[in-house]
Phi, psi and omega in degrees: 000132178275131177239124183254111183290148184275077187291139176290312180229090188287328185270120179242136172261106181238118191063233177262002187249149175246131179243135171250094184290358174282343181221349182254157173229124180269141176261119178253117175280150183255126175223117182257120172264066185223147179280353190229024188295151186301317184260311187270356172058030177094008186290338174250031177286321177302147179299312183298324185287324176299314179296312182298317178306314181292317179297315182297321179298318182294318179292336178282351180111358176297138181278342201201139172239140182245114184256126181238144176245354184218128178288163174283331184299152180299146186179178177289146183296145176249133185294148179309319182298318184286325179297319180293319175302329177279324192259318186304312178303325174294313180303311182299317178297312182295320180298325179289335189259335188213155171264009175307147178288138180242123174244152174245127182272102186205153180243004186254122183296329180293318177295313180303317179301317183284325180293320180295323178293331182274354174118009174292151180255342187216142174249126186245101182264119181263013182244013178069033175064046172304318174278109185296341182276346187291322178297323176292320178299311177298322180300332184273007179231184178267006191283166171263152180243126172264123178253120188244139179291132176207154178270000180296315183290308182291340182262358180070017178276155177278163175305150180069019176283132175275125176252107183287136177050054179307131180242145174218139175293319179215102184302321184287320177295316181294319177291324174299313185296315174307310186293320180298321176300309185296323173301314176304315183294315173306315178298316179295334175284349179108004181280126179296145185294337177277008173241020181249135176230148182240145181226120184286349176073056178309133178072346182276107184063033180217141178275179185294324178292322181288325178290324171297320177298316179309308185297318182296324182245034184295338179302331183288331178280322181294335176302339178297340174093011175247152178302132180262136171263126178249110177268080192246356191289124172060021178293162179297331178294331178287313180299317181289325180296318185260359184059044190241123179290167175305134181103347182238030189241013183300309183293326179289324178291321180296318175303313178295325179294317182296318181294321177298318178299316184290342173265004175118350180301141179238357168225136175238128182266110192225151178271312185271095195285317182301308182301322187288318178297318179295320178294318184288319181292324177294320177299316178300318178297318178297320177289353180082014182254000180218133176280148176304141180281337184269164180296134181270103174239337181299123175057033183249000184203196180291328178242135179270102178258008182280128172058040186283331180071193188299339187277353178086183183299148178230156173286149177302142172212162182294341186247006189293334183250018179285000000 
């Protein structure tokens, strides 16, 4: 079933790019400048490696790169100065090299302020605005804010807190209620409604069954009227569903992303950029919002020259594509 969310402001200017989320889906690439990141295990911790990964993602078709200096997972606190030292040089270098949308994954208002000054277009906060100053920092800029569901804010716990066996009576309804509340807070803090994006937080304080439920019923989150970001790539809910170790979750991640899009997601946060861009563009074409990029020759004339192979063109026939 195709679901088109009732977006309040579907056309968004983010950085130098314009997105019409009534028909477009943006691919957000993930680049972590951390030594202990969940997926890449520190492969892009070096400054040059992080910058190269961002530029490569943009060249591969990503609309957006998300740069993080601190994992969501539990761990020792990182000083704001150290987080700034990790992310700001990457933002500056990528901004000089590309017009790709740049977001910084942070929950610290001080880091957000430095990142925006360096050229970031989006602040992606995974803690539900746990830092009360973060929304105000974004409000004082032209940037976009991603508001994500997390148990850190409602339970008064700090970021990166481990919640054993998180329980919900209805995970989708509770996530939607939380996001509506946090959006209201952001609006009251001065962030314009056309600069807000929401993220239900797959796997963040949620088990596999809860993340699957969120994906299946994502349309209920999209009903809030703001573009939904689905961060499904290589998550544990994919790995546990398929019994697939880290590094073998590409196909499951793509399937989750496509289902999320069909349920109203308008941004998908992905690690495997080339494969993700192809899956998203194909989904857009199936939904009728994107024209095929290639020349239409298959079954379009007297001779079928599409995918003819070494034997040359062949005539159309009733059985050729069975």
